[in-house]
N, C-alpha and C positions, 0 to 999 in steps of 0.2 A: 283871745287865746283859741277859742273854738274855731274861728275863721281860719287862723293859721294852720291848725291841725287839719281841717278839711282841705285846705289848699295843698298841703303836703301830701295828704292821702290821695287826692285826685291826681297830683303830679306823678306820684309813684305808679299809678295805674296807667298813665298815659304811655309809658314805655313798653308795657307788656304786649299789647296787640301788634305792634310793629315787629317785635322779636318773633312772635308766633307766626305772623304773616311771612316773614323772611324764611323761617324754618319750613313752613308749609310749602312755599314756592320751591325751596331747595329740595324738599322731599319729593315733590311732584316731578321735578326734573330728573332726579335720580331714578325714580320708579319708571319713568318713561324711557330713560336711557338703558336700564337693565331689563325692561320688558316685564316688570312686576307691578305689585300693588303695595301701597303704603299700609303698614300695620300700626306703627307707632312713631311718634316724633317727640323728642325731648330737647328743649333749648338748654345748652350747656355753655354759658358765657357767650362768646362770639361764635361758637360752633353749634351745630345741631346733630344730635344722635338720631339717625334714621334707621328704622327697621322695616325691611320690605320682604314680601313673599314673592319668590320667583317660581313660576310654574316649572314642573319637571319636564324633561324631554325623553323620548323613547321609552315611555312607560315608567320612568323614575318618579318618585314622589317630589313634591315641591320643596324648595329650600327656603330657609329664612336666613337673611343676612342683615347684620347691623353695621353701619358705617358712620363715621363722622364726616360731615361736610360743613363748609363755611356757610353761615346763615346771613 
């Protein structure tokens, strides 16, 4: 019983890093495309909610944008 529980527990954690890696990659691509830096990334099912800070232009303050991207 304990071995089954541990196997299920380990199997459930096996999927978390790949989802985070996909979201991290998608966030980095979005930040590079927009010329900003990643502030926050949240995995949301098959999508990723990415918040980036975009530097202001012509003396304007920086903007913060949140977008959903495929992860």
